[in-house]
C-alpha positions as protocol buffer text, in pm:
chain_id: "A"
residue {
  index: 1
  type: MET
  ca { x: 3244 y: -693 z: 10 }
}
residue {
  index: 2
  type: LYS
  ca { x: 2911 y: -589 z: -140 }
}
residue {
  index: 3
  type: SER
  ca { x: 2904 y: -904 z: -351 }
}
residue {
  index: 4
  type: CYS
  ca { x: 2969 y: -1116 z: -43 }
}
residue {
  index: 5
  type: LEU
  ca { x: 2693 y: -942 z: 154 }
}
residue {
  index: 6
  type: GLY
  ca { x: 2458 y: -984 z: -141 }
}
residue {
  index: 7
  type: LYS
  ca { x: 2520 y: -1358 z: -153 }
}
residue {
  index: 8
  type: ILE
  ca { x: 2466 y: -1391 z: 222 }
}
residue {
  index: 9
  type: ALA
  ca { x: 2141 y: -1193 z: 199 }
}
residue {
  index: 10
  type: LYS
  ca { x: 2016 y: -1402 z: -92 }
}
residue {
  index: 11
  type: GLY
  ca { x: 2106 y: -1720 z: 94 }
}
residue {
  index: 12
  type: GLY
  ca { x: 1906 y: -1607 z: 396 }
}
residue {
  index: 13
  type: ALA
  ca { x: 1616 y: -1507 z: 171 }
}
residue {
  index: 14
  type: TRP
  ca { x: 1623 y: -1850 z: 8 }
}
residue {
  index: 15
  type: LEU
  ca { x: 1599 y: -2021 z: 349 }
}
residue {
  index: 16
  type: ILE
  ca { x: 1290 y: -1817 z: 431 }
}
residue {
  index: 17
  type: TRP
  ca { x: 1148 y: -1882 z: 82 }
}
residue {
  index: 18
  type: ILE
  ca { x: 1159 y: -2260 z: 137 }
}
residue {
  index: 19
  type: SER
  ca { x: 1051 y: -2247 z: 502 }
}
residue {
  index: 20
  type: PRO
  ca { x: 699 y: -2351 z: 609 }
}
residue {
  index: 21
  type: LEU
  ca { x: 433 y: -2093 z: 696 }
}
residue {
  index: 22
  type: TRP
  ca { x: 467 y: -2142 z: 1072 }
}
residue {
  index: 23
  type: VAL
  ca { x: 832 y: -2035 z: 1057 }
}
residue {
  index: 24
  type: ARG
  ca { x: 746 y: -1712 z: 873 }
}
residue {
  index: 25
  type: LYS
  ca { x: 463 y: -1643 z: 1117 }
}
residue {
  index: 26
  type: ALA
  ca { x: 693 y: -1700 z: 1413 }
}
residue {
  index: 27
  type: LEU
  ca { x: 960 y: -1468 z: 1272 }
}
residue {
  index: 28
  type: GLY
  ca { x: 702 y: -1202 z: 1191 }
}
residue {
  index: 29
  type: SER
  ca { x: 545 y: -1225 z: 1536 }
}
residue {
  index: 30
  type: PHE
  ca { x: 886 y: -1199 z: 1698 }
}
residue {
  index: 31
  type: LEU
  ca { x: 961 y: -880 z: 1504 }
}
residue {
  index: 32
  type: GLY
  ca { x: 617 y: -736 z: 1583 }
}
residue {
  index: 33
  type: LEU
  ca { x: 641 y: -808 z: 1955 }
}
residue {
  index: 34
  type: LEU
  ca { x: 994 y: -671 z: 1962 }
}
residue {
  index: 35
  type: TRP
  ca { x: 870 y: -349 z: 1801 }
}
residue {
  index: 36
  type: LEU
  ca { x: 555 y: -292 z: 2008 }
}
residue {
  index: 37
  type: ASP
  ca { x: 622 y: -458 z: 2344 }
}
residue {
  index: 38
  type: VAL
  ca { x: 999 y: -452 z: 2390 }
}
residue {
  index: 39
  type: PHE
  ca { x: 1121 y: -134 z: 2220 }
}
residue {
  index: 40
  type: ARG
  ca { x: 767 y: 13 z: 2235 }
}
residue {
  index: 41
  type: ILE
  ca { x: 825 y: 218 z: 1918 }
}
residue {
  index: 42
  type: ARG
  ca { x: 517 y: 436 z: 1853 }
}
residue {
  index: 43
  type: ARG
  ca { x: 315 y: 216 z: 2088 }
}
residue {
  index: 44
  type: GLN
  ca { x: 114 y: 513 z: 2212 }
}
residue {
  index: 45
  type: ILE
  ca { x: 54 y: 634 z: 1854 }
}
residue {
  index: 46
  type: VAL
  ca { x: -75 y: 289 z: 1757 }
}
residue {
  index: 47
  type: LYS
  ca { x: -313 y: 290 z: 2053 }
}
residue {
  index: 48
  type: GLU
  ca { x: -436 y: 645 z: 1989 }
}
residue {
  index: 49
  type: ASN
  ca { x: -488 y: 578 z: 1617 }
}
residue {
  index: 50
  type: ILE
  ca { x: -697 y: 268 z: 1682 }
}
residue {
  index: 51
  type: LEU
  ca { x: -909 y: 447 z: 1941 }
}
residue {
  index: 52
  type: ARG
  ca { x: -972 y: 731 z: 1694 }
}
residue {
  index: 53
  type: ALA
  ca { x: -1100 y: 485 z: 1436 }
}
residue {
  index: 54
  type: PHE
  ca { x: -1276 y: 254 z: 1684 }
}
residue {
  index: 55
  type: PRO
  ca { x: -1366 y: 464 z: 1991 }
}
residue {
  index: 56
  type: GLN
  ca { x: -1583 y: 181 z: 2125 }
}
residue {
  index: 57
  type: LYS
  ca { x: -1272 y: -28 z: 2198 }
}
residue {
  index: 58
  type: SER
  ca { x: -1094 y: -24 z: 2532 }
}
residue {
  index: 59
  type: GLY
  ca { x: -727 y: 64 z: 2562 }
}
residue {
  index: 60
  type: ALA
  ca { x: -638 y: -303 z: 2613 }
}
residue {
  index: 61
  type: GLU
  ca { x: -835 y: -404 z: 2303 }
}
residue {
  index: 62
  type: ALA
  ca { x: -656 y: -135 z: 2102 }
}
residue {
  index: 63
  type: ILE
  ca { x: -317 y: -267 z: 2209 }
}
residue {
  index: 64
  type: ARG
  ca { x: -416 y: -624 z: 2117 }
}
residue {
  index: 65
  type: LEU
  ca { x: -527 y: -509 z: 1773 }
}
residue {
  index: 66
  type: GLY
  ca { x: -208 y: -306 z: 1733 }
}
residue {
  index: 67
  type: ARG
  ca { x: -3 y: -610 z: 1827 }
}
residue {
  index: 68
  type: LYS
  ca { x: -170 y: -817 z: 1555 }
}
residue {
  index: 69
  type: SER
  ca { x: -99 y: -538 z: 1305 }
}
residue {
  index: 70
  type: LEU
  ca { x: 269 y: -523 z: 1399 }
}
residue {
  index: 71
  type: CYS
  ca { x: 300 y: -903 z: 1377 }
}
residue {
  index: 72
  type: HIS
  ca { x: 157 y: -891 z: 1024 }
}
residue {
  index: 73
  type: LEU
  ca { x: 395 y: -607 z: 944 }
}
residue {
  index: 74
  type: GLY
  ca { x: 681 y: -821 z: 1074 }
}
residue {
  index: 75
  type: GLN
  ca { x: 567 y: -1105 z: 850 }
}
residue {
  index: 76
  type: ASN
  ca { x: 560 y: -862 z: 557 }
}
residue {
  index: 77
  type: PHE
  ca { x: 923 y: -782 z: 628 }
}
residue {
  index: 78
  type: VAL
  ca { x: 1009 y: -1152 z: 639 }
}
residue {
  index: 79
  type: GLU
  ca { x: 825 y: -1218 z: 313 }
}
residue {
  index: 80
  type: TYR
  ca { x: 1023 y: -955 z: 123 }
}
residue {
  index: 81
  type: SER
  ca { x: 1255 y: -1252 z: 82 }
}
residue {
  index: 82
  type: PHE
  ca { x: 1001 y: -1388 z: -169 }
}
residue {
  index: 83
  type: LEU
  ca { x: 1074 y: -1117 z: -426 }
}
residue {
  index: 84
  type: PRO
  ca { x: 1398 y: -1259 z: -574 }
}
residue {
  index: 85
  type: PHE
  ca { x: 1232 y: -1596 z: -633 }
}
residue {
  index: 86
  type: MET
  ca { x: 890 y: -1500 z: -765 }
}
residue {
  index: 87
  type: ASN
  ca { x: 811 y: -1574 z: -1128 }
}
residue {
  index: 88
  type: LYS
  ca { x: 517 y: -1633 z: -1360 }
}
residue {
  index: 89
  type: LYS
  ca { x: 512 y: -2004 z: -1276 }
}
residue {
  index: 90
  type: ASN
  ca { x: 484 y: -1978 z: -897 }
}
residue {
  index: 91
  type: VAL
  ca { x: 293 y: -1651 z: -854 }
}
residue {
  index: 92
  type: HIS
  ca { x: -44 y: -1826 z: -836 }
}
residue {
  index: 93
  type: ALA
  ca { x: 80 y: -2028 z: -539 }
}
residue {
  index: 94
  type: LEU
  ca { x: 143 y: -1703 z: -351 }
}
residue {
  index: 95
  type: VAL
  ca { x: -152 y: -1484 z: -443 }
}
residue {
  index: 96
  type: HIS
  ca { x: -516 y: -1503 z: -541 }
}
residue {
  index: 97
  type: VAL
  ca { x: -667 y: -1217 z: -739 }
}
residue {
  index: 98
  type: GLU
  ca { x: -1032 y: -1124 z: -694 }
}
residue {
  index: 99
  type: GLY
  ca { x: -1190 y: -879 z: -939 }
}
residue {
  index: 100
  type: GLU
  ca { x: -926 y: -899 z: -1211 }
}
residue {
  index: 101
  type: GLU
  ca { x: -1197 y: -816 z: -1463 }
}
residue {
  index: 102
  type: ASN
  ca { x: -1244 y: -474 z: -1299 }
}
residue {
  index: 103
  type: LEU
  ca { x: -886 y: -375 z: -1373 }
}
residue {
  index: 104
  type: ARG
  ca { x: -895 y: -514 z: -1727 }
}
residue {
  index: 105
  type: GLN
  ca { x: -1219 y: -328 z: -1798 }
}
residue {
  index: 106
  type: ALA
  ca { x: -1069 y: -2 z: -1669 }
}
residue {
  index: 107
  type: LEU
  ca { x: -757 y: -49 z: -1883 }
}
residue {
  index: 108
  type: ALA
  ca { x: -974 y: -108 z: -2188 }
}
residue {
  index: 109
  type: ALA
  ca { x: -1076 y: 261 z: -2179 }
}
residue {
  index: 110
  type: GLU
  ca { x: -713 y: 340 z: -2280 }
}
residue {
  index: 111
  type: LYS
  ca { x: -684 y: 632 z: -2038 }
}
residue {
  index: 112
  type: GLY
  ca { x: -460 y: 457 z: -1788 }
}
residue {
  index: 113
  type: VAL
  ca { x: -562 y: 350 z: -1438 }
}
residue {
  index: 114
  type: LEU
  ca { x: -503 y: 509 z: -1099 }
}
residue {
  index: 115
  type: LEU
  ca { x: -497 y: 217 z: -856 }
}
residue {
  index: 116
  type: MET
  ca { x: -609 y: 362 z: -524 }
}
residue {
  index: 117
  type: THR
  ca { x: -464 y: 158 z: -241 }
}
residue {
  index: 118
  type: LEU
  ca { x: -346 y: 177 z: 118 }
}
residue {
  index: 119
  type: HIS
  ca { x: -88 y: 32 z: 357 }
}
residue {
  index: 120
  type: LEU
  ca { x: -280 y: -286 z: 430 }
}
residue {
  index: 121
  type: GLY
  ca { x: -139 y: -634 z: 374 }
}
residue {
  index: 122
  type: HIS
  ca { x: 176 y: -679 z: 167 }
}
residue {
  index: 123
  type: GLY
  ca { x: 137 y: -413 z: -100 }
}
residue {
  index: 124
  type: ASP
  ca { x: 482 y: -455 z: -254 }
}
residue {
  index: 125
  type: LEU
  ca { x: 430 y: -826 z: -304 }
}
residue {
  index: 126
  type: ALA
  ca { x: 85 y: -757 z: -452 }
}
residue {
  index: 127
  type: VAL
  ca { x: 221 y: -502 z: -701 }
}
residue {
  index: 128
  type: GLY
  ca { x: 499 y: -742 z: -804 }
}
residue {
  index: 129
  type: SER
  ca { x: 245 y: -1020 z: -849 }
}
residue {
  index: 130
  type: LEU
  ca { x: 22 y: -803 z: -1070 }
}
residue {
  index: 131
  type: SER
  ca { x: 329 y: -718 z: -1279 }
}
residue {
  index: 132
  type: LEU
  ca { x: 401 y: -1089 z: -1326 }
}
residue {
  index: 133
  type: LEU
  ca { x: 39 y: -1139 z: -1429 }
}
residue {
  index: 134
  type: GLY
  ca { x: 93 y: -898 z: -1717 }
}
residue {
  index: 135
  type: PHE
  ca { x: -40 y: -569 z: -1582 }
}
residue {
  index: 136
  type: PRO
  ca { x: 179 y: -262 z: -1662 }
}
residue {
  index: 137
  type: MET
  ca { x: 240 y: -149 z: -1303 }
}
residue {
  index: 138
  type: VAL
  ca { x: 403 y: 181 z: -1206 }
}
residue {
  index: 139
  type: LEU
  ca { x: 471 y: 254 z: -839 }
}
residue {
  index: 140
  type: VAL
  ca { x: 554 y: 591 z: -683 }
}
residue {
  index: 141
  type: SER
  ca { x: 823 y: 528 z: -422 }
}
residue {
  index: 142
  type: LYS
  ca { x: 1094 y: 714 z: -235 }
}
residue {
  index: 143
  type: PHE
  ca { x: 1448 y: 622 z: -331 }
}
residue {
  index: 144
  type: PHE
  ca { x: 1741 y: 563 z: -97 }
}
residue {
  index: 145
  type: LYS
  ca { x: 2047 y: 786 z: -91 }
}
residue {
  index: 146
  type: LEU
  ca { x: 2279 y: 484 z: -122 }
}
residue {
  index: 147
  type: LYS
  ca { x: 2306 y: 370 z: -484 }
}
residue {
  index: 148
  type: TRP
  ca { x: 2390 y: 9 z: -398 }
}
residue {
  index: 149
  type: LEU
  ca { x: 2080 y: -11 z: -177 }
}
residue {
  index: 150
  type: ASN
  ca { x: 1865 y: 133 z: -457 }
}
residue {
  index: 151
  type: ASP
  ca { x: 2011 y: -118 z: -701 }
}
residue {
  index: 152
  type: LEU
  ca { x: 1936 y: -405 z: -464 }
}
residue {
  index: 153
  type: TRP
  ca { x: 1591 y: -297 z: -341 }
}
residue {
  index: 154
  type: PHE
  ca { x: 1442 y: -165 z: -663 }
}
residue {
  index: 155
  type: GLY
  ca { x: 1636 y: -395 z: -892 }
}
residue {
  index: 156
  type: MET
  ca { x: 1478 y: -713 z: -760 }
}
residue {
  index: 157
  type: ARG
  ca { x: 1130 y: -560 z: -795 }
}
residue {
  index: 158
  type: GLU
  ca { x: 1196 y: -421 z: -1142 }
}
residue {
  index: 159
  type: LYS
  ca { x: 1283 y: -777 z: -1248 }
}
residue {
  index: 160
  type: LEU
  ca { x: 919 y: -863 z: -1181 }
}
residue {
  index: 161
  type: GLY
  ca { x: 814 y: -595 z: -1430 }
}
residue {
  index: 162
  type: THR
  ca { x: 729 y: -302 z: -1201 }
}
residue {
  index: 163
  type: GLU
  ca { x: 837 y: 51 z: -1294 }
}
residue {
  index: 164
  type: PHE
  ca { x: 926 y: 306 z: -1025 }
}
residue {
  index: 165
  type: ILE
  ca { x: 898 y: 685 z: -1012 }
}
residue {
  index: 166
  type: PRO
  ca { x: 1023 y: 905 z: -724 }
}
residue {
  index: 167
  type: PRO
  ca { x: 749 y: 1121 z: -566 }
}
residue {
  index: 168
  type: ARG
  ca { x: 928 y: 1454 z: -606 }
}
residue {
  index: 169
  type: ASP
  ca { x: 802 y: 1651 z: -910 }
}
residue {
  index: 170
  type: SER
  ca { x: 639 y: 1336 z: -1040 }
}
residue {
  index: 171
  type: SER
  ca { x: 310 y: 1474 z: -1177 }
}
residue {
  index: 172
  type: PHE
  ca { x: 425 y: 1514 z: -1539 }
}
residue {
  index: 173
  type: LYS
  ca { x: 588 y: 1170 z: -1543 }
}
residue {
  index: 174
  type: LEU
  ca { x: 278 y: 1010 z: -1398 }
}
residue {
  index: 175
  type: LEU
  ca { x: 53 y: 1176 z: -1653 }
}
residue {
  index: 176
  type: LYS
  ca { x: 277 y: 1038 z: -1929 }
}
residue {
  index: 177
  type: LYS
  ca { x: 252 y: 689 z: -1780 }
}
residue {
  index: 178
  type: LEU
  ca { x: -127 y: 716 z: -1762 }
}
residue {
  index: 179
  type: LYS
  ca { x: -142 y: 838 z: -2122 }
}
residue {
  index: 180
  type: ALA
  ca { x: 61 y: 531 z: -2216 }
}
residue {
  index: 181
  type: GLY
  ca { x: -204 y: 307 z: -2058 }
}
residue {
  index: 182
  type: LYS
  ca { x: -15 y: 213 z: -1741 }
}
residue {
  index: 183
  type: VAL
  ca { x: -150 y: 127 z: -1396 }
}
residue {
  index: 184
  type: VAL
  ca { x: -18 y: 388 z: -1152 }
}
residue {
  index: 185
  type: VAL
  ca { x: -21 y: 282 z: -786 }
}
residue {
  index: 186
  type: ILE
  ca { x: -40 y: 559 z: -525 }
}
residue {
  index: 187
  type: PRO
  ca { x: -141 y: 488 z: -162 }
}
residue {
  index: 188
  type: LEU
  ca { x: -386 y: 747 z: -31 }
}
residue {
  index: 189
  type: ASP
  ca { x: -394 y: 662 z: 339 }
}
residue {
  index: 190
  type: GLN
  ca { x: -109 y: 877 z: 474 }
}
residue {
  index: 191
  type: PHE
  ca { x: -134 y: 1228 z: 616 }
}
residue {
  index: 192
  type: THR
  ca { x: -68 y: 1508 z: 368 }
}
residue {
  index: 193
  type: GLY
  ca { x: -75 y: 1868 z: 483 }
}
residue {
  index: 194
  type: PRO
  ca { x: -99 y: 2194 z: 291 }
}
residue {
  index: 195
  type: PRO
  ca { x: -39 y: 2304 z: 24 }
}
residue {
  index: 196
  type: ILE
  ca { x: -84 y: 1970 z: -157 }
}
residue {
  index: 197
  type: GLY
  ca { x: -320 y: 1824 z: 100 }
}
residue {
  index: 198
  type: VAL
  ca { x: -682 y: 1912 z: 170 }
}
residue {
  index: 199
  type: ARG
  ca { x: -864 y: 1914 z: 503 }
}
residue {
  index: 200
  type: THR
  ca { x: -1075 y: 1597 z: 521 }
}
residue {
  index: 201
  type: THR
  ca { x: -1192 y: 1344 z: 775 }
}
residue {
  index: 202
  type: PHE
  ca { x: -1082 y: 984 z: 814 }
}
residue {
  index: 203
  type: PHE
  ca { x: -1305 y: 772 z: 1038 }
}
residue {
  index: 204
  type: GLY
  ca { x: -1482 y: 1097 z: 1121 }
}
residue {
  index: 205
  type: VAL
  ca { x: -1169 y: 1262 z: 1262 }
}
residue {
  index: 206
  type: GLU
  ca { x: -1017 y: 1566 z: 1090 }
}
residue {
  index: 207
  type: THR
  ca { x: -691 y: 1511 z: 903 }
}
residue {
  index: 208
  type: GLY
  ca { x: -518 y: 1600 z: 576 }
}
residue {
  index: 209
  type: THR
  ca { x: -528 y: 1392 z: 258 }
}
residue {
  index: 210
  type: ALA
  ca { x: -347 y: 1438 z: -75 }
}
residue {
  index: 211
  type: MET
  ca { x: -584 y: 1614 z: -316 }
}
residue {
  index: 212
  type: GLY
  ca { x: -353 y: 1582 z: -617 }
}
residue {
  index: 213
  type: TRP
  ca { x: -468 y: 1223 z: -658 }
}
residue {
  index: 214
  type: ALA
  ca { x: -824 y: 1328 z: -745 }
}
residue {
  index: 215
  type: LEU
  ca { x: -706 y: 1623 z: -956 }
}
residue {
  index: 216
  type: MET
  ca { x: -484 y: 1389 z: -1158 }
}
residue {
  index: 217
  type: ALA
  ca { x: -785 y: 1167 z: -1226 }
}
residue {
  index: 218
  type: PHE
  ca { x: -982 y: 1470 z: -1348 }
}
residue {
  index: 219
  type: ARG
  ca { x: -698 y: 1598 z: -1565 }
}
residue {
  index: 220
  type: SER
  ca { x: -598 y: 1267 z: -1724 }
}
residue {
  index: 221
  type: GLY
  ca { x: -936 y: 1096 z: -1749 }
}
residue {
  index: 222
  type: ALA
  ca { x: -769 y: 789 z: -1593 }
}
residue {
  index: 223
  type: ARG
  ca { x: -1000 y: 530 z: -1444 }
}
residue {
  index: 224
  type: VAL
  ca { x: -991 y: 497 z: -1064 }
}
residue {
  index: 225
  type: VAL
  ca { x: -986 y: 142 z: -928 }
}
residue {
  index: 226
  type: PRO
  ca { x: -966 y: 80 z: -550 }
}
residue {
  index: 227
  type: ALA
  ca { x: -744 y: -212 z: -455 }
}
residue {
  index: 228
  type: TYR
  ca { x: -616 y: -380 z: -141 }
}
residue {
  index: 229
  type: THR
  ca { x: -449 y: -701 z: -31 }
}
residue {
  index: 230
  type: PHE
  ca { x: -450 y: -905 z: 286 }
}
residue {
  index: 231
  type: ARG
  ca { x: -290 y: -1227 z: 405 }
}
residue {
  index: 232
  type: ASP
  ca { x: -539 y: -1505 z: 476 }
}
residue {
  index: 233
  type: ALA
  ca { x: -505 y: -1776 z: 742 }
}
residue {
  index: 234
  type: GLY
  ca { x: -326 y: -2004 z: 498 }
}
residue {
  index: 235
  type: GLY
  ca { x: -62 y: -1744 z: 415 }
}
residue {
  index: 236
  type: ILE
  ca { x: -203 y: -1666 z: 69 }
}
residue {
  index: 237
  type: HIS
  ca { x: -211 y: -1299 z: -27 }
}
residue {
  index: 238
  type: GLN
  ca { x: -563 y: -1210 z: -138 }
}
residue {
  index: 239
  type: ILE
  ca { x: -558 y: -921 z: -388 }
}
residue {
  index: 240
  type: HIS
  ca { x: -894 y: -747 z: -430 }
}
residue {
  index: 241
  type: LEU
  ca { x: -953 y: -519 z: -728 }
}
residue {
  index: 242
  type: LEU
  ca { x: -1281 y: -338 z: -669 }
}
residue {
  index: 243
  type: PRO
  ca { x: -1519 y: -189 z: -929 }
}
residue {
  index: 244
  type: GLU
  ca { x: -1417 y: 142 z: -1084 }
}
residue {
  index: 245
  type: VAL
  ca { x: -1509 y: 461 z: -898 }
}
residue {
  index: 246
  type: ASP
  ca { x: -1716 y: 701 z: -1110 }
}
residue {
  index: 247
  type: MET
  ca { x: -1537 y: 1037 z: -1074 }
}
residue {
  index: 248
  type: GLU
  ca { x: -1764 y: 1230 z: -1312 }
}
residue {
  index: 249
  type: PRO
  ca { x: -2025 y: 1342 z: -1054 }
}
residue {
  index: 250
  type: PHE
  ca { x: -1755 y: 1521 z: -856 }
}
residue {
  index: 251
  type: ARG
  ca { x: -1642 y: 1736 z: -1149 }
}
residue {
  index: 252
  type: THR
  ca { x: -1948 y: 1958 z: -1122 }
}
residue {
  index: 253
  type: GLY
  ca { x: -1946 y: 1988 z: -744 }
}
residue {
  index: 254
  type: SER
  ca { x: -1879 y: 2310 z: -553 }
}
residue {
  index: 255
  type: ASP
  ca { x: -1534 y: 2181 z: -451 }
}
residue {
  index: 256
  type: PRO
  ca { x: -1447 y: 1888 z: -682 }
}
residue {
  index: 257
  type: GLY
  ca { x: -1102 y: 1810 z: -537 }
}
residue {
  index: 258
  type: TYR
  ca { x: -1221 y: 1800 z: -178 }
}
residue {
  index: 259
  type: GLU
  ca { x: -1546 y: 1613 z: -249 }
}
residue {
  index: 260
  type: ALA
  ca { x: -1372 y: 1342 z: -455 }
}
residue {
  index: 261
  type: THR
  ca { x: -1091 y: 1302 z: -200 }
}
residue {
  index: 262
  type: GLN
  ca { x: -1336 y: 1269 z: 88 }
}
residue {
  index: 263
  type: HIS
  ca { x: -1533 y: 1007 z: -106 }
}
residue {
  index: 264
  type: LEU
  ca { x: -1215 y: 808 z: -167 }
}
residue {
  index: 265
  type: ASN
  ca { x: -1134 y: 831 z: 205 }
}
residue {
  index: 266
  type: HIS
  ca { x: -1470 y: 672 z: 285 }
}
residue {
  index: 267
  type: ILE
  ca { x: -1383 y: 382 z: 55 }
}
residue {
  index: 268
  type: LEU
  ca { x: -1053 y: 335 z: 237 }
}
residue {
  index: 269
  type: GLU
  ca { x: -1232 y: 342 z: 573 }
}
residue {
  index: 270
  type: ASP
  ca { x: -1454 y: 54 z: 463 }
}
residue {
  index: 271
  type: ILE
  ca { x: -1148 y: -146 z: 359 }
}
residue {
  index: 272
  type: VAL
  ca { x: -973 y: -89 z: 692 }
}
residue {
  index: 273
  type: ARG
  ca { x: -1287 y: -198 z: 879 }
}
residue {
  index: 274
  type: LYS
  ca { x: -1275 y: -533 z: 697 }
}
residue {
  index: 275
  type: HIS
  ca { x: -914 y: -608 z: 797 }
}
residue {
  index: 276
  type: PRO
  ca { x: -808 y: -371 z: 1078 }
}
residue {
  index: 277
  type: GLU
  ca { x: -546 y: -615 z: 1202 }
}
residue {
  index: 278
  type: GLN
  ca { x: -349 y: -572 z: 877 }
}
residue {
  index: 279
  type: TRP
  ca { x: -354 y: -193 z: 838 }
}
residue {
  index: 280
  type: MET
  ca { x: -37 y: -5 z: 932 }
}
residue {
  index: 281
  type: TRP
  ca { x: -149 y: 177 z: 1248 }
}
residue {
  index: 282
  type: ILE
  ca { x: 200 y: 314 z: 1316 }
}
residue {
  index: 283
  type: HIS
  ca { x: 145 y: 600 z: 1068 }
}
residue {
  index: 284
  type: ARG
  ca { x: 74 y: 942 z: 1217 }
}
residue {
  index: 285
  type: ARG
  ca { x: -242 y: 957 z: 1007 }
}
residue {
  index: 286
  type: TRP
  ca { x: -420 y: 1218 z: 1214 }
}
residue {
  index: 287
  type: LYS
  ca { x: -171 y: 1502 z: 1235 }
}
residue {
  index: 288
  type: LYS
  ca { x: -311 y: 1850 z: 1283 }
}
residue {
  index: 289
  type: PHE
  ca { x: -391 y: 2018 z: 954 }
}
residue {
  index: 290
  type: VAL
  ca { x: -242 y: 2366 z: 981 }
}
residue {
  index: 291
  type: VAL
  ca { x: -261 y: 2622 z: 700 }
}
residue {
  index: 292
  type: GLN
  ca { x: 36 y: 2859 z: 713 }
}
């Protein structure tokens, strides 16, 4: 039964793989409109989040922006069908990498790299593409309870060369990967409360952000490289690897973990401002930070 379902799924994925861009856009838009305008899942959260970040917008403008975001998210879902068919020969037809020298320079320090990213564009496809391009990518990701689903979902991405680590009790494993010169990918744009989160602002609004990210950089000496990806009008995924963030000035601050984390949040804000229609606004990013 599982084998039969697997073949059907791969057949459907292949049809999407060979389909023209307009078909993928149409499918993605259908899923996005279904989510936001038919089932209205987290519609109010999307609107409130956008108005927090861009208070100058009207409610109608926020909904229009949210709709674009959900349509891109729908297209991301459709383009997961690319993963079984990606290889070193066709990867350059799918992605364009800007700033590759920044990542190579950071790796040359032989301390490992913390790739600071966010839920913008198709991150999974970008990580898989960087793996195919020869970068030693390690992604922190939650695993499913069903073994067959884990085998399917993570198996097809591991074939591209990406390693995966579950987030629970992962600090020691991540430090080992960094010591081995790997590129560890951890998104920093989701809410994290106490005790592992620190009170920060995001777009000037109070929220919680994971502080362990900055502390790991201090402890390991790993280089910090901001990265993001977005889908351009032609359907190509543009991967941007920004210049390394100098973490040394924060070590001597009055509150190094907080100051570094807040600085990284400001970098993420600038990225979201460039492509707000492709950030995942459905997150509850601005939960109340409550210390027990």
